[in-house]
C-alpha positions in Angstrom: 87.5 37.2 54.5 91.3 37.5 55.0 92.2 37.6 59.0 95.0 40.6 59.7 98.7 39.7 60.9 99.2 39.2 64.2 101.7 42.2 65.1 102.8 40.6 68.1 103.1 37.3 67.2 107.3 37.5 66.8 109.6 34.8 65.9 111.8 32.5 68.2 113.9 35.0 70.0 112.0 37.9 70.2 111.0 40.9 67.7 114.5 41.9 65.7 114.6 45.8 65.8 117.6 47.9 63.9 119.1 50.1 66.6 121.9 51.2 64.4 120.5 54.2 63.0 119.6 55.6 66.3 122.9 54.8 67.5 124.9 56.6 65.0 122.3 59.0 65.0 123.8 60.1 68.5 127.1 61.2 66.8 125.5 63.5 65.1 124.1 65.5 67.7 126.9 65.3 69.5 128.4 67.2 66.4 125.7 69.9 66.4 126.2 70.2 70.5 130.0 70.5 69.7 129.7 72.9 66.5 127.6 75.4 68.7 129.4 75.5 71.7 132.8 76.0 69.9 131.4 79.0 67.9 128.9 80.7 70.9 131.4 80.4 73.9 133.5 83.7 72.8 130.1 85.6 71.8 129.6 87.4 75.3 126.7 88.3 77.0 123.9 88.1 74.7 120.4 88.4 73.8 118.1 86.3 72.0 115.1 87.5 69.7 112.5 85.9 68.8 109.8 86.8 66.0 107.8 85.6 63.3 109.5 85.3 60.1 106.3 86.4 57.8 107.3 90.1 58.9 107.8 91.7 55.6 110.5 95.3 56.1 107.4 97.5 56.0 105.5 96.3 58.8 105.7 98.2 61.9 107.0 95.4 64.1 109.6 94.5 61.5 110.9 98.4 61.9 110.6 98.5 65.9 112.3 94.9 65.4 115.3 97.2 64.2 115.2 99.7 66.5 115.3 97.1 69.6 117.9 95.2 68.4 120.3 98.3 67.5 119.6 99.6 70.9 119.9 96.6 72.6 123.9 96.1 70.5 124.9 99.6 71.7 124.6 98.3 75.1 127.3 95.5 74.2 125.0 92.6 73.5 125.3 90.3 70.8 122.1 89.5 69.2 121.1 86.3 68.5 118.1 85.2 66.4 116.8 82.2 64.5 118.9 83.4 61.1 115.6 83.6 59.1 113.4 86.8 57.3 110.8 88.7 59.1 111.7 89.7 62.5 114.9 87.8 62.8 116.6 89.5 59.6 115.3 93.4 61.2 117.1 91.9 64.3 120.2 91.1 62.5 119.9 94.0 60.5 120.1 96.0 63.6 122.7 94.8 65.1 124.9 94.8 62.1 124.1 98.8 61.5 125.7 99.9 64.7 128.4 97.2 64.4 127.1 94.7 67.2 127.7 91.1 67.0 124.8 89.4 65.0 124.3 85.9 65.1 121.7 83.8 63.3 121.4 80.1 64.4 119.6 78.4 61.3 117.4 75.0 61.3 116.9 72.8 58.2 113.4 73.1 57.4 111.8 71.8 53.8 110.1 75.7 53.3 112.6 78.6 54.5 114.8 79.9 52.6 118.9 80.7 53.8 119.8 82.5 56.3 119.3 86.6 56.4 122.1 88.2 54.8 122.6 90.4 57.9 124.5 87.4 60.1 128.1 87.3 60.7 130.0 85.1 59.0 131.3 83.5 61.7 128.0 83.3 63.9 126.1 81.9 60.8 125.2 78.4 62.2 122.9 75.6 61.2 121.3 73.1 62.8 119.3 69.7 62.4 117.6 69.4 65.6 115.5 71.8 67.3 116.6 71.1 70.7 120.4 71.3 69.9 119.2 75.1 68.7 116.9 76.0 71.7 120.6 75.5 73.6 121.7 77.8 72.2 119.4 80.3 72.4 119.1 79.9 76.2 122.7 79.2 77.7 124.2 82.1 76.4 121.6 84.6 76.7 121.0 87.9 79.2 117.3 88.6 78.1 114.5 86.9 76.0 112.6 89.6 73.7 109.2 88.5 71.6 107.8 90.1 68.6 104.7 88.9 67.5 104.8 85.4 66.1 103.4 82.0 65.6 103.8 78.6 67.3 107.6 78.4 67.0 107.8 82.0 69.0 104.9 80.7 71.1 107.3 77.6 71.8 110.3 79.5 73.1 108.4 81.7 75.0 107.2 79.1 76.8 110.5 76.7 76.5 112.1 79.8 78.4 108.9 80.1 81.2 109.2 76.7 82.1 112.9 76.5 82.2 113.0 79.4 84.4 110.1 78.6 86.6 111.3 74.9 87.4 114.7 76.4 88.2 116.7 74.9 85.4 118.2 78.0 84.1 118.6 81.3 86.1 115.4 83.5 85.6 116.3 86.4 83.1 113.8 89.4 81.5 111.9 88.5 79.5 110.1 91.2 77.3 107.0 91.2 74.8 107.2 94.3 71.9 103.8 94.8 70.5 101.4 95.5 73.2 98.2 95.6 70.6 99.2 91.8 69.8 100.4 90.4 73.5 98.0 92.1 75.7 95.1 90.0 75.1 97.2 87.0 75.6 98.7 88.4 78.8 94.8 88.9 80.3 93.7 85.6 79.6 97.1 84.1 81.1 95.7 85.8 84.2 92.0 84.9 83.8 92.1 81.7 82.8 95.2 80.0 83.7 96.7 82.1 87.0 92.4 81.8 88.0 92.6 78.3 87.6 95.8 77.4 89.8 97.8 76.1 87.2 100.7 78.9 87.5 101.6 81.7 89.8 101.5 85.4 89.6 105.2 85.1 89.6 105.0 83.4 86.2 102.8 86.3 85.1 105.0 89.2 86.2 108.0 87.5 84.4 106.8 89.1 80.8 107.3 92.5 80.4 104.8 94.3 77.6 106.4 97.0 76.3 106.5 99.3 72.9 109.6 101.2 74.0 113.4 99.8 72.7 114.8 101.7 75.1 113.3 100.1 78.1 114.1 96.6 76.4 118.0 97.4 76.5 118.3 99.1 79.4 116.2 96.8 81.7 118.3 93.7 79.9 121.5 95.8 81.0 120.2 96.4 84.7 119.7 92.2 85.0 123.4 92.0 83.5 125.3 94.2 86.1 123.6 93.3 88.7 124.3 89.1 87.7 127.4 89.4 85.4 126.5 85.4 84.3 127.6 84.9 80.9 125.7 81.3 80.4 122.8 80.1 82.0 123.3 76.3 83.0 
């Protein structure tokens, strides 16, 4: 029987670890932050909108996303999405239809298509790192809007809730569009997570479920008029 190698039997002087690739990776990360900040600094008050990339144009939520983005853009807010298809495409389309600013923060993925065609060329950004992209979503947002989606959408929702709960950013409106999709989620949060004492009632109340684009646009506008905050940190 052959004895397996001792993984902790290092040569004299300890293990040899090549840290050069990680050290150089820092510069790539910095460059993504610099590109993002330089582009987004002058975008003005904005709203980040999230939802499934798998939503076809015939779906009711795709159509609702177009109308919601139009209503928000008419108030003077730039529309920021992840730059892909589905809900993201719908929102960028809605922004352009009313001549609003349409921004797409794309991410390098092996299974995702190029940016949708409704993004302003100046604001068509691409990132390698999810965490850099998340910073761009949150820094300039006056509100977050969530349509039905999968794990990526949920990730962004809980990211925002966590940052607000821990006072890392200022609180802003969080709207959940599509009551049929979101109602069960909020019921579970209240009956299980809140009841168990893991969150407070204020965490539930931060999320507003609606199917009305005008309610979203008006609510975000009221928040902005009260606070006049362009960046969140």
